[in-house]
N, C-alpha and C positions, 0 to 999 in steps of 0.2 A: 733122724730118727733120736729117738730120744736115750740120755743116757741119764742113770740115774747113779751120781757118785754113792759110794762102798764107805761109809763114815759116819759113824756116833755119837749124835751132840752129847758134850761136858757141859753142858748149862749150868748158868749160872742166875738166880736171884741176882737185880740192880738193888743197894745196897745202903743210902747214904754215895759213895762222891765214890762207890766200892770199880776197880778197874772193870771192863768186860773186857772179857778172855775173846776170843775167836773158839770154833765152836767141835773144826781140825780133827781129827785126830791122823789118819790115814792123812790125807788128801792136800796138799800146797791149799792156805788161800787163793784170795782171788790180786795178782801183783796192783788190779786196779779198781775202783769202782765199774768201768763199764768195756776189763776184758769179758769174756765169754770166758762164764760156768755157773757153774747152779745156783750159786746165790747170787748174783748179781742179776737176772734171769729173773728169781725169782722179785728181788728187792727194787731191781723198775716199770714187772708188771705189776706190783706197787703201787710204787709208785704212780702212772699210767691211770689204772684204776681209780686212785682216787689220795690223789697228795699236789703236788707242783714245780719245778723245777723257776731259781728264783736268783736272781742279780747273786742275793746273803746266799743259796745255797738249795737245799730239797727238803721240803716236804711231805712226809710219807703217815694218812691219818690208820686207825684204827680205833675197834671197840675190844682187841683179845691182848692183854699185858703179854701174853708169853711173846708172840708174834711181833710185839715192838720191843720185845725184851732184843730177841731175834736179831731183828731187821737194824736199831742198831749196830747192837755189838758186827754189825757186817760193815759195818760202816764206821764202826768203830776202830774195828780191825787193819780197815786203814791210817789211818793214823796210825796204831806204834807201828805197823809196815816203816813210814815214813820218818817217825826216830828212831828203827832201826838202822835206816840209809845216818842216817848226818854221822855212824859210828863205820864208814863206806859200804856198808847191803846197800844190793838194790835199789832202783831204786830214787838216785839220788834228785832229780832232777820233776819226780810230782810232784805238785803241793799239797799237801795234807787235808788230810778229812777232818772230821772230829765231827758223832753223834749223845743229843741227848732226851731224855724223853718227857713230856709233862706229863697230869693224869687233872683230868677232870670230870666233873659226870654230869647231863646236860642231862635235859627228860624232852621227850621223843614224845611224841602223834602218833595214834594209830592212827592210820588208813583211814578207816571205817568209819569211829567214831573222836574227832577228831578235840571232840571236852576231854577223854582221856590220856593220862600222856601217862608211858612212866619213864622211871627215873635207867641212866645205863651208863656207864665207865664210858669212856672213850682217852684214850691215849694218843699225847704228840709227836711224831716221829723228829729233829730239826738231825738233818747233817749239813750240816756249815761248814763256808769256803768253798773253793772255787767250782764244786763239785755239778754250779746248777747249770751254767756257763757252759761247761764242757758237755755234759749229758744234753743242751737239747742240739747242740750243736753236729754231736756220734750218731744218736740215738732219733734229733728228728722231734726232740716232746715240746708241745706250748714257748713257749720263753717273754712271757711278761709284755701281753698284748699282742705277739703270735705266733698264726696257727702255728701247730706242730705235721712234718708228713708221717710223723711212725720208720724211718726207718730201722728193725730189728727187726733185722737183716745175720746182724752178730751175734742174737741171741739165738735165735730160732734153734740153735743145737740141742736148748734143751725148751725145746718148745714145754717142757711138762712142766716145765720149774715156771716157769714164763705166762702159763694162762692158768693157774693155781693162783699162783699175784695176783691177778690182772680177774678173774671170781673171786678171791675172799678179797679185793681189791674197789667190787666193785658191778658183781655179778651178786645175783637173789636163787637158795634154794629155800622150796619147800615142797609139805604131801599135799598136797591133788585129793582134798574127800572124795570130790565125788566123780572124782574118775579113777581113785586107784592104784594115781602113778605120780614118779619128780616132777617137779617142774626148776627147772633152771635155767637162766637167761639172766643176762650183761646189760647193764643201765648207762647210760652217760651223757655227759650233757655236750659229749663234740659226736659229731655222727663218722668221724674219720674214726675216731681210736674203735668204734665197733666198727666199720670194717677190714679195720684191719688184725681184730679177731676175727673174722670173719675169716680172712687169709688163716691168718693159723691154723685153726679147725680144721680145715679143709688138709689138709695138707698131717694131722695126722695118727697116726696108728691108730686110731681108732672110733667105726662111724662115729659120727659128728654129724646127721644132720641138723639144722638148726632152718626158722620163716626169715622171711622177710627185715628189717629195718625198717622200726613205727614209729612217730612221734606221743613222748604221752601226757596226763597233763600237765604238769609242770615245766613245760618245753626245752626236755633233753628226749634221746631216741632211747628202742632198749630191744631185743629182741630173742629170741627164747630157740635153743631147742628144742628139737623132736621128743613128747614124754616120754618115748621105747626107747632112745638113746642114753637120757643121760640114769642111769646105774654104770653101764659099762663105760661112762666119759667115766661120772665121776667115779667110782673102781680105778681104771688106768690115770685119771691127778695123783691120787693121794698114792698111789704104788709105791714104796721105799721112804717116803717121808716122814715113817721112823728112824728111818740111819742118820737121818744128814736136821729134823728141825723143824726144815722152812716146811712150816705151814700153819693158819690159827687153830691151836686145837678148838675151838671154838666151834667153829666154820666145818672141821672138819666132822667134828658128832652128830652136828645139826643131819650135815651130808651122808650120813651114813644109819641114825633113826628115820631122815626121811626116805631111805632106800631100804631099812628093815622093814617102815608097815607100808610101803610098796609092796610088800614079795610079801605079805600077808595076809593084806586085802581078801 
């Protein structure tokens, strides 16, 4: 059963080399990035959805600046705790990690008319340090060409945050004007990742029926939730997110807007 921490985010915009602070006020931060915790569940959902683990660290991609800063804050907080450990606090044996955010603007083609492009912000969060191989070993993430087994049981206690990260990382949300319904689907190059997502959906505290996994035209895979279940699933997915800041505002707005359009259809 999911538990959303009753915490309020005290977020800061990253300016120059300003130090990122951890958002938690009332609840301790995770002692390391592989601990079972709402923040780590969201982080690794985002990594699995649109990122990778390598010998150099971990990369996460997003088009939402707030989400990029939040993810970097989660990773950067471990570095701050490791610095404190040098003074005798707990975690002295844990290798440190640190994070940076790079911004770029990319041109993306429209799916139905590739002659038309739109500009889109892109943010890449780089988590430096030994966390790449550690996460691959602990969570079964793909690593340096080896396939992943996605052993996410340690994060399943926070399935809401984990699935939120996964949807924001590799999910799509739309309003279907032809039927007046909301469409939620997951798209990934790795079929095993989608199978693991389906396993998570089977055990959540909201009805989330889904279809079979199919191939995409680009060689990847996808599956969708039943349209009738999408609004309730979306409400469950983002319940309590204001208290933690563990979400991409642009993605939550799009889901909310789609549900409102479906309700008014």
